[in-house]
Structure formats: C-alpha cells, structure tokens
N, C-alpha and C positions, 0 to 999 in steps of 0.2 A: 471435578469442575462443578461450580455452583449453578444456580438457575439464572439465565440471562433475562434482564429486564430492558425492554426497548426504551431508550431515552429520546432519540430523535431520528428522523428520516430526512434525507436531503436528496431531492430529485433534480436532475439536470436533463432537460429535453431539447435544449437549444445551445448553441455555442457559448462556452465560457472558458476562460483560461485556467481556472482552478476552483476547487471546492474547499473552503475553510470552515472548520468546526471550532468555534471559539467559546462555546457555552457548555457547561455541565461536565467538563473534564476537571474533576476535583477530587477530594478525599472521600466522597460518598461510597465509592467502590474501590476495591484493591485491584480489580482487573477491568479493563475496557476492551470490548470487541467491536471491530469495525468490519461490517460485511458489505462488500461492494459487488454489484451485479450489473449486467448489461452495459459494461464499459465499451464505448466506441468513440475513437478520436476523429478529428478532422484531418490529421496527417498520420503517416505511418510511424507511430511512436509507442513507447512504453508508458505505463502509468507509474508515478512516483509518489512518495510521501516525504514530509519533513515535519519537524516538531518545533514548538515555540514555548518559551518560558516567560514571555511578556504579553500574553493575551492576543497574540497574532500580529504584533507589530513587525516582528522579524521571525522568519523560519530558518534557523541556522544552528540548531543544536548539534554539537559534535557527536558522531556516531561511529561505532566499529561494528561491522556486519559480515555476514557470510551468505552466499547465494549459490544454489545449484538447481539444475533442471533435469527432468525426465521428459524425453520427447519420443513421439511415435508418429510416423507418416501414415496417411490414410491407405496407401497402397501396400503397406506392410513391408516396404523396401528398406526402411531405415528406422532404427530405434537406438536412442542414445541416452545415457545417464552421464551428466558432466557437471563439474564444478565450474562456475563462471566468475573468474577473478575480476573481470571488467565490471561486474555489478556489485562488487564489494566496496565498502568504505573502511579506511584505516585511519581512525581519528579525523574523519572528514566532516565538514559542515554542510555538504551538498545534499541533494535529494537522494533517497534510497529507492531503487527500482522495485516494483511489485510484480512486474511482468517481464518476460524475456522475448527478444527478437521482434518486438513491435507488433501491434495490432494494425492490420492494413485498413486504412480509411476507405479505400476504393471498393472494398468488398463488403457488402452489407451483412453477410453472414459471419464475418469475423468479429469476435468480441472476447471479453475476459470477465472473470468473476473471481472473488477470493475473500479471504478472511485474514485480518491482522489483529493480533492480541497485544495489548500494552499493559504492563504491570506497574502498579504503585506509582502512577504519575504525580501524585501529590507529595510524595516523600521528599523531605529536605535532608535526608541522611544518606540515601543510597542512589546508585545509578538506576535508570529505568530500562528494564529488559523488555524485549518484544520478539515475536516470531509470527510467521504467517505462511500461507500457501495460496497460490492462485492457479487458475486453469485458463489457458488461452488457446483459442483456435485461431491460427495465424498463418504466416508465410509458408508457402510450399505445401499447403494442406497438412500441416502438423498440428497435433494436439500437444501442448507444452504444459507440464506441471512444474511450477516454480516454487522453491522452498527458500525462505529467507529468515534470518534471525540475527539478533545483535543486541546492543545496548546503547542508550543515549547517555553519554558520559557527562552527566550533570547532576549535582545534588540540589539544584533549584527545582521547584515544582514545575512540571510540564502542564500547561493549561490550554493548549491549542494544537491542532493538527491540520495539515493542508495536503490535499491530493491534487496533483497536476501532471501536465504533459511536459516533455522537454521542448516541444515545438507545437504550434497549432493550438487548437482548442479541443475541449471535451465536448462532443456532440450529444452524448448520452451517458448517464451513469446514475445509479441509485446507491446511496451510502446510508447504511443504518448503523447507529451507534447504540451498543448495549452495555449496560453495567452488569458485572457478574459478582454476586454476593458470595 
C-alpha cells in the first residue's frame, strides 16, 4: 500500500440526509480511501454508499457485492460469524450497506466507524473494485465488524460518491477522503 494523502474532510454535526463527495475523484490516484468516524443517525438505520458517473446527478451505478459480519456480545453470551445475503447486491443499482443491524439513534454511545477503498475510479476500460470494513457498537450490546467487497459494473469513470441512511438523517459523521499513490 502506498502513502495516503488527505484530499478532503467532510464534517456533519447536525441533521442531513446524505453526504456527497463530488470533487477530486479523478485519475490523480489509482486508489481512494474513505475513512468515516463518529457515525450516528437520527433513526435506527445502517450507513450506505452509492457511486455516480455523472458528477453526482444520479447515484445509481450497478454493483455486485458480498457482505459478512463477525459479532460479539458484551456479556460474552453470543459470538457469531455470518454471511449476510440481505446486504449483498447482485447487479443492483441500489445503495450498498457499510454497517450491519443498524446503529441505534436513541443511544448516544452507539456509533460506527470504517474504511472504504475504491480502485481506479477514472478508468474507462475496467470495472471499479472496492472493499471495506466497519466497526459498529449497536443493538443488544453487540460489537459488529462488517466486511464488504465488490465491484461497480461500469467502464465509465466514477466521479462522485454518496454516503446516506435508509431513513432519517445523519446527525454526526466525519468522512475523510485520501488518495493513495
């Protein structure tokens, strides 16, 4: 892995329905890394992402993905490693989950953080691969580690990304975008 260069930081500290990054996703770097921290929603939901090939006018790029989680309860009563088919996309244009089982809005200590890697978004020859991992403290006092990977099935250049909730608003999140040389 190369050296990450911070390109931009996006802070949300009051309710918004989504965070769109429409600048600087181009051919400057072969890999872009999005680090999200302190995610907390206004409703009990997951965090999602989607991609755009038209500068953010539409977030509907076709994706095929895989998603699995490792979970452990605070009381040590339950530990699970599982594949989550409900969080996969099979040539779907919808949003891709980054977290599992929802962050509870009513509990101030529940939040999520993670990293998403996107490769060669400016390529007009190949599909765009991505993978990531997130950590969520959530429902029923569980720590959930989520792992996701896939590809955006387009040979058009991807030039924007959006992070959002399925419902409600994002009350808090910081998203940093890095380029990796």
